[in-house]
N, C-alpha and C positions, 0 to 999 in steps of 0.2 A: 306832197301836201304842204301848203304854206299856212302858218298859224301866227296870229298876232295876239298878244296878251296885254290887257290893260288892267293894271292893279297898282296900288300904292302901299307904301310902308312908311312909318314915322314913329317917333317916340310916343305920340298920342294914339295913333292908329294901331301900333304894333306891327309885327311882321307876318301875321298869319295868312293874310290874303296873298302876299307875294310867295310865301313858302309853299302853299298848296298849288299855286300856279306853276311854280318851278318844278314841283313834283310831276305834274302832268306834262309840262313842257319837256322835261328830261326823258320821260317815257316816249313821248311822241317823236322826239329827235332820234332816239335809239331805233324807232320804227321807220326812220327815213324822212321825217318831216323837217322842213325849214321853219325855225322858230325865232321870233323877236318879241321884245318887251317894250312897252311904253309906260313910263312911271313919272310921277311928279317929283321934282328934286326937293324933297322935304328934309328937315333935320331928322336923322335916324332913318334914312330912306333905304337901308339895307344895301348900300352901294357895294360894300365888300362882298356880300353874299351874291349879289347879281353879277359882279365882275368875275368872281371865282367860278360862276356857272359857265363862263365862256360863251354866253349867248349874246346876240345883238341887242343893244339897249339904246333906246331913244329917250332923252330926258325932257320933260316939260318944265317950264319955269315955276318956281315956288309961288310966286305972286300971280297966279293965273286967276282971271275973273271967275266968279261963281257961275254955275249953270252948265247944263249938259251941252248946249250949243257951243259955248266958249271952249269947253274941254275938247270937243270934237274938232273945232277949228285949229286949236293948238296941235292936236295929234296929227292932223293932215299936213300941217306945216313942217313937221319934222320927218315925215315919212318920204322916201323916194317917190317922185311923181310916177303916176300910172301903175303903182304897185297894186296888185289884186291878190287878196288872201282867200284861201278856201274857208278859213274860220277866223273869226275874232272871238276871243274869250274875254269876257268882262267880269271882274270880281271887284265890285266897288259899290258901296252903299249910296253914293251920291249920283249914280248913273242908272238910268232905267230905260223906259220905252222910247223916249225921244232920241236918246243917244244911239240905242241899238238899231232903230229904224233907219237913221241917217248913216250909220256905219255900213249899211248894206251897199252903199255906193262903192265901197272898196273891199267888201267881204261877201262871199257867197252865202255863208252861214254864220249864225250867232249862237254862242253858248253863254248863257247868263248864269253866274254862280251867285246864289242868294242864301241868306240866313234869316231874313226878317219877315218875309211874306207880307210886305207892307206897301208894295208899289207894283205898277203894271210893267210888263216886259214884252218886247217884240223879239222872241227868241225861237230858234229851231229846237234847241235843247235847253232845259232849265235844270240846274243841279242844286238841291238843298240836302245836305248831308245829315241834317239834324233828326233826332228821334221824333220830334213833334211835326215834321214836315208831312203835309196832308194834301192829297189830290184835290179834295173838295175846296180847300182854301185857295187854290190857284185857278179855279174855274172862271172867276171874274177878272183874273190878273194876266192871263196869257191867252194867245189865240188857241182855238180848238185843236189845231194840228201840232202844237208844241208837245214834244216828248219830254216827260218829267222823269228825272232821275232822283228819287227821294229816299232818304234814310241813310244810316251809317254804313250800309254795304257799299255806298259810293264815296265814303270818306277817303280823300286822296292823301295817302301816306307814303313816305319814302320806302324803298325796298326793305330797309333794315327793320321796319315795323311789321313785316309780313313773315318774319322768321319765328320759329318756335322758341319761346323763352322758358327754360326749365326753372321753375320757381319753387323754392321751399318756403313754407310758412311756419317760422318758429313760434313757440308759444308766446314769446315776447319779442315783438319787432324792435330791432335796434338800428338798422341802417335806413337812413332817411335821405331822400332826394328832394331838394327844394329848388323850384324853378317857376317863374311867372312870365314865361315867354321872352320875347326879344327885347322888351323895353321896361316893363313894370313902372309906368308913370305914376302910379298911386302909392308906391313904396311898400308893397306887400312883402317883399323879401325881408326888409328890416324888421317888420312886425313879426314875421314867422321866425326869424332868427332869435328874437327875444323870447318867444314861446319855447323854442328848442333849448335855449340856455337855462330856462327855468326847470326844465325836465332833465337837465344834465346829460343830454345826448352827446356822445363822442364820435359816433360813426355817421357823419353828415357830409353830403356833397351839395354844395351850393353852386348853381349855374345861373349867374346873374342876368345874362342876356347881353348881346353885343351892343345894344343901344341904351342900356340901363344908365341913367344919369347919376346914380348914387353908388357906382361901383367902388369908388375909393372908400366910402363909409362902410360898405359891406365887407370889404377886405380887412379893414381896420378892426371891426367889431367881432369878426369871426373867432371862435375858440381855436386855440393852437392845433388841436387834432383834426380840425375840419379841412376839407378840400374846398377851395373857392376858385371858380373859373368864370371869366367874363363870357366865354362862348365855348361850345364844343361842337365838333363835327361827328360826334359819336354818342348822341343822346340815348340811343337804344341800349348801348352798353351800360350806361348808368341806370337806366330804367330796369334793366335785368338785375343789376347789382342790388338795387334798393329793396327793402321789405315793404316800404310805404312811402308815399309821396305827399308833398304839400304843393298845391298848384291851383291855377285858375281853371274855370270851366269854359275855356275857349278851345282853339283847335288842338292844343296839346292834350286835351282830355281824351281825344280819339286815339292818340298814340299810346297813352297809358292803358286804355282799355285793350288795345290790340295786344299788348305785352302782358296783360293781366296784372298790372301794378295797382294794388289798393291805394286809394287816394282820399285824403282829407282836402276838400276843395271848396272854393267860393268864387263868386262872380266879381270881376273887377271892371266890368262894363255892362251896360244895359242889355246888349245882345247876348250876354252869357247867362242871364238869369234863367231863362227858360231851358237852356241846355242843362244847367245844373239841376233844375227841378225835375226834368224828365229822366236824367241819368240816375238821380236819387230814387225816383219812383221805380226805375228798372232794377234797382239794387246794386248799381255798378259804381257808386261813389258815396262817401260820407260828406254830404253837402251842408255847408254852414250858412248859406244865403249870400246876400250882397256883402262886399268887403267892408262897406261903411258900418255894418252891424257886427263885424267880427273884431273882438278885442283880443289882446295878448292872452289874458286869462282864459277866455272862452276857447281860443285856439289850442292852448296848452292842455286844457281839460279834454277837448275832443280828440286830440292827437294821442294823449295818454290812454284814453279809453280804447281807441282803435288799435293801438299797439299791443294792448293786453287782451284783445278779443280775436283769437285766431280763427274762430268760426266766421266772424264778420269779414275778415280779410280774405279767407278762402272763397267765400261767397261772392265778394266783390270781384275777385280775380276771375272766377269762372264766368260770371254774368257779363263782365266787360268783354271777355274774349268771344263770348257768344254773339255779342252785338257787332264787333268790329274784327274783320279778318285781315285787314291791311292790304287788300287787293282792289280797293275802290278805284284807284287811278286807272288800272287796266280796264275796268268795266266802262269808265268814262271814255277812254281812248278808243275802245272798240265801238261804242255808240257813235263817236265822231267819224271814225273811218267808214262805218257802214252807211253814213249819209252823204259821203262825198261822191 
């Protein structure tokens, strides 16, 4: 089976799209598939991450004209001629029905990964891993024959997040993990560090993100006892170490749920608002709303309250693990293999 992935990462976009595609790609490759990626060459484009994956990568120019047709023309110009794929997987908010329909000239099947439920798709499979994903909402957006993979049971997480994390819940949480994804363009890491310093936490691990533009500031302002990393290849280890996390309600929210890590979280992008709201309604996160409304004082107060409430943390941990079991990528890969 030959599979092409189209996804982008950057300081502004973050690395979530590429990360979940890499998770699926790695699983498919272990099952014998040939895999390649096409990505736009943007600042913070996760080059190191993609290169380390040892997969074939084709880069599109950063100054590509806007529009689905231009993107597809550029993609076809970098691919070897006459290449035919069994699947094209597209995880991109700027690409939809037009791109997917035209991609069928070099791909037999299309898997569209969506979070927004705001545009039409021409896909054989459509994946939306969010709690709010609803079959009825897609009735007017996809062909009748499209197979829908909806909800957190299809959240595509690396193998390390499907392992059992033996977690103790002390009466007062003291170990805090701080991470806002691969780039944190709005500077939430610095805000959160100020809140942690007000509460005099000493057991803190800060993972800034490989494309974080403020890493030097973060390293400088960290308290001497804290651990500060630009990037880690063992995020699950730190999630199991922590009693509580501070983070965004993006793709990493599913990782924290899978490992039962209680979280004080907030949305740093518009597409994360509904994720935070639905996770809070499910009892799996202490959600503070959009980042623009979260102050240092407000975050410190919410974190202090969470750390002192062992019943709340136990409940978040249990409900998060009920939502996400970390085996979503396997379910998606099986659905693809069954349609070839």
